[in-house]
C-alpha positions in Angstrom: 171.0 92.6 14.6 172.5 90.6 11.8 171.5 87.0 11.7 174.0 84.6 10.3 173.9 80.7 10.5 175.3 80.9 13.9 172.7 83.3 15.1 170.0 81.3 13.8 171.2 78.1 15.8 171.6 80.4 18.9 167.9 81.4 18.3 166.7 78.0 18.3 168.8 77.3 21.4 167.0 80.3 22.9 163.6 78.9 22.4 164.8 75.6 23.7 166.1 76.9 27.1 162.7 78.8 27.0 160.7 75.6 26.6 162.3 73.8 29.4 162.1 76.9 31.8 166.0 76.4 32.9 169.2 75.9 31.2 170.2 73.0 33.1 167.1 71.0 31.9 167.6 72.3 28.5 171.6 71.1 28.8 170.3 67.8 29.9 167.5 67.3 26.9 170.1 68.3 24.2 173.5 67.2 25.5 174.8 70.5 25.9 176.9 71.7 29.0 175.2 74.6 31.0 178.1 76.4 30.3 177.9 76.1 26.7 174.4 77.1 26.8 175.1 80.1 28.8 178.1 81.2 26.6 176.0 80.9 23.5 173.1 83.0 24.8 175.4 85.9 26.0 176.9 85.7 22.3 173.3 86.2 21.1 172.5 89.1 23.5 175.6 90.6 22.2 174.4 90.5 18.5 171.0 91.5 19.5 172.1 94.5 21.7 169.7 93.7 24.5 169.2 91.3 27.2 167.2 88.4 26.1 166.4 86.6 29.6 166.9 87.1 33.3 168.1 84.4 35.9 166.7 83.6 39.0 166.8 80.6 41.2 164.1 78.5 39.7 165.3 79.2 36.2 164.9 82.0 33.5 162.3 84.7 32.5 162.7 86.0 29.0 162.5 89.7 28.7 160.7 91.6 26.1 163.2 91.2 23.7 163.7 87.7 24.2 160.1 86.8 24.0 160.3 88.3 20.4 163.1 86.2 19.6 161.5 83.1 20.8 158.5 83.8 18.9 160.3 84.3 15.7 162.2 80.9 16.5 159.1 79.0 17.0 158.3 80.3 13.2 161.6 79.2 12.3 161.1 75.5 13.7 157.7 75.2 12.0 159.2 76.3 8.8 162.0 73.7 9.4 159.4 71.1 9.8 157.6 72.2 6.7 160.9 72.2 5.1 161.6 68.5 6.2 157.9 67.3 5.1 158.9 68.8 1.4 162.3 66.9 1.4 160.7 64.0 2.7 158.3 64.4 0.0 160.6 64.7 -2.9 162.9 61.9 -1.6 160.0 59.7 -1.6 158.9 60.8 -5.1 155.6 62.3 -3.9 156.5 65.6 -5.2 159.2 67.5 -7.3 159.8 68.0 -11.1 161.9 66.4 -13.6 163.1 68.5 -17.0 164.3 65.9 -19.5 165.0 66.2 -23.1 165.3 63.6 -26.1 165.9 63.1 -29.7 163.0 62.8 -32.0 164.1 59.0 -33.0 164.6 58.1 -29.0 161.3 59.8 -28.4 159.1 57.7 -30.7 160.8 54.3 -29.7 162.7 54.4 -26.4 161.5 56.8 -24.3 157.6 56.1 -24.4 157.3 53.1 -22.4 159.9 55.0 -19.7 157.5 57.8 -19.5 154.6 55.7 -19.5 156.0 53.5 -16.5 157.1 56.7 -14.5 153.8 58.6 -15.0 152.3 55.3 -13.7 154.4 54.7 -10.8 155.0 58.7 -9.6 151.9 60.8 -10.7 152.6 63.5 -8.4 156.2 64.4 -10.2 155.8 67.3 -12.4 157.5 65.5 -15.6 158.4 67.7 -18.8 160.0 66.5 -21.6 161.5 68.3 -24.8 162.5 66.5 -28.1 164.7 68.5 -30.4 167.9 67.6 -32.3 171.4 66.8 -30.8 172.9 70.3 -30.8 170.3 72.0 -29.1 169.9 69.1 -26.3 173.5 69.6 -25.5 173.1 73.7 -25.2 169.7 72.9 -23.0 171.7 70.7 -20.8 174.9 73.0 -20.3 172.3 76.1 -19.9 170.4 73.8 -16.8 167.1 74.2 -18.7 167.0 70.5 -18.6 168.7 68.1 -16.1 169.2 64.7 -18.0 168.6 64.0 -21.8 169.0 61.4 -24.4 171.7 61.8 -26.9 173.5 59.6 -29.7 177.1 59.3 -31.2 178.7 57.1 -33.7 182.3 55.6 -33.1 183.6 57.8 -35.8 181.8 60.9 -34.3 182.1 60.6 -30.6 180.8 63.3 -28.5 183.1 65.5 -26.6 181.3 66.3 -23.3 184.0 65.9 -20.3 181.8 68.0 -18.1 179.1 65.4 -18.4 178.0 62.0 -17.1 177.5 59.7 -20.2 175.5 56.2 -19.5 175.4 53.9 -22.4 172.1 52.6 -22.7 172.3 50.7 -26.0 173.4 50.5 -29.6 171.1 51.4 -32.4 172.1 49.2 -35.6 171.1 50.8 -39.2 169.0 49.1 -41.6 168.5 49.5 -45.7 165.2 51.2 -46.7 164.2 50.7 -50.3 160.8 51.2 -52.3 158.7 47.9 -52.6 159.6 48.3 -56.2 163.0 48.4 -56.1 165.4 45.4 -57.4 166.6 44.4 -54.0 163.1 44.6 -52.2 162.9 40.8 -52.1 166.5 40.2 -50.5 166.7 39.1 -46.8 170.1 40.9 -46.4 172.3 43.4 -48.4 175.7 44.7 -48.1 176.6 48.1 -48.7 178.9 47.1 -51.2 176.4 46.1 -53.7 174.9 49.7 -53.5 177.8 51.7 -54.8 175.6 53.0 -58.0 172.7 53.7 -56.1 171.1 57.1 -55.5 170.8 58.0 -51.8 168.3 59.9 -49.4 170.1 61.1 -46.6 169.5 63.4 -43.2 170.4 67.2 -44.0 172.9 69.3 -42.2 175.9 66.7 -42.6 174.5 64.1 -40.7 177.0 61.4 -40.0 174.7 59.1 -41.8 176.9 59.8 -44.8 180.0 58.3 -43.2 178.0 55.6 -42.1 177.4 54.8 -45.8 181.1 55.2 -46.7 182.5 53.1 -44.0 179.8 50.3 -44.5 180.8 50.2 -48.3 184.5 49.5 -47.1 185.8 51.7 -49.9 187.7 54.7 -49.0 187.5 56.6 -52.3 183.6 56.1 -52.3 181.3 58.9 -52.3 177.5 58.2 -52.4 175.6 60.3 -54.8 173.0 62.3 -52.6 170.0 63.1 -54.6 168.0 64.2 -51.3 168.6 65.6 -48.0 165.6 65.2 -46.0 164.9 66.9 -42.3 163.7 64.0 -40.7 163.4 60.0 -41.2 159.6 60.2 -42.1 160.5 62.2 -44.9 163.3 60.2 -46.0 160.8 57.2 -46.0 158.5 59.2 -48.2 161.3 60.0 -50.7 162.6 56.4 -50.7 159.0 55.2 -51.2 158.5 57.0 -54.7 161.8 55.7 -55.9 164.0 58.9 -55.5 166.6 56.8 -53.8 167.8 54.5 -51.1 168.5 55.4 -47.5 170.5 53.8 -44.2 168.3 54.5 -41.6 168.9 54.0 -37.8 166.5 51.2 -36.2 164.8 53.4 -33.7 163.8 55.5 -36.4 162.0 52.8 -38.1 159.0 52.2 -35.5 156.4 53.7 -37.6 156.8 52.6 -41.4 155.1 53.2 -44.3 153.5 50.2 -46.2 155.3 51.2 -49.7 158.6 50.5 -48.5 160.8 47.5 -47.6 163.5 47.6 -44.5 166.6 44.9 -45.3 168.9 44.3 -42.6 172.6 44.8 -43.7 175.2 42.1 -44.0 179.1 42.7 -43.1 179.9 45.9 -41.5 176.9 47.4 -39.8 177.4 50.9 -38.8 175.7 51.4 -35.2 175.1 54.6 -33.0 175.5 54.8 -29.3 172.1 55.8 -27.4 173.5 57.7 -24.2 171.6 59.2 -21.2 173.6 62.6 -20.4 173.5 64.8 -17.2 176.0 67.3 -15.9 178.8 66.0 -13.5 178.3 69.5 -11.2 175.3 68.1 -9.1 174.0 65.1 -7.7 171.1 63.3 -9.1 167.8 63.9 -7.9 165.5 60.9 -6.6 163.3 61.6 -9.9 166.3 61.5 -12.2 167.3 58.1 -10.4 164.0 56.8 -11.1 163.7 57.9 -14.7 167.4 56.5 -15.5 166.2 53.0 -14.0 163.2 53.1 -16.5 165.5 54.3 -19.3 167.5 51.3 -18.8 164.6 49.0 -18.5 163.2 50.4 -21.6 166.6 50.0 -23.7 166.8 46.1 -22.3 163.3 45.4 -23.9 164.1 46.9 -27.0 167.5 44.9 -27.0 165.5 41.7 -26.1 163.0 41.9 -29.0 165.6 43.3 -31.4 163.8 46.5 -31.8 162.9 46.3 -35.5 159.6 47.1 -37.1 156.3 44.9 -37.0 158.1 42.4 -34.5 160.6 41.3 -37.0 163.7 40.1 -35.7 167.0 41.8 -36.7 170.4 40.2 -37.7 
């Protein structure tokens, strides 16, 4: 006997008939006609290759084969009930899992509050988070290693991801970072056009921040003199602190500051990166994903409300 979807439905139907004792009572209970039930039972007997019940004036009697089928049907019903309980738990965020990604600067600023709220409200959800750079995050989303992730883009280097849903959470402006001994350390604002002769500390691997410097300078022919390529923004801060050069750094990357540097807001054109939440379009979001999305949106709103500048200072 090969059991398909229709066969499984007919097996459960036989169990219902057995439970009520007659096809008439079963038909009244489930809203079928007696002839429809009889037809489905005959199809099940053909599939089984054996008679499953005997009809008599007082109802039906299961054959040995029929009792075997009903026994398995009862197991199926128990499994279906257990499945429903599991689905109810997942829908109610009492069980389940969430695998998400972030990039390091968001992981140090935007994400912690969202994770704290999520773990507090949904402690039974198995949450795992990976923090890597942009390209690996996109690859992990494409491979379904994670189901949602924070990403970023600049207006001049937009992400080309038509197969993903991208939710814009916030904009992250860029600030100037100089040593406390730099000639501009006492300034409240600085235009990049004043910095054309400066030496620059930038992110490695052709990071778009170089384009941000050029655009903020508002001179097409300007090329910044790069003296150090850092692997992360903490390293960039260290090189600025010792006088290697100056840097433009996204504000979300300045949540942890050295005491020997100065952060100065930019005047004029201020490069901003867009902080996005991405997930593949080919699946519906789970309750856990929906809950985390709401908490990330709340965290982004809180950062926007207080200017998300270091040490509580208000940004421009």
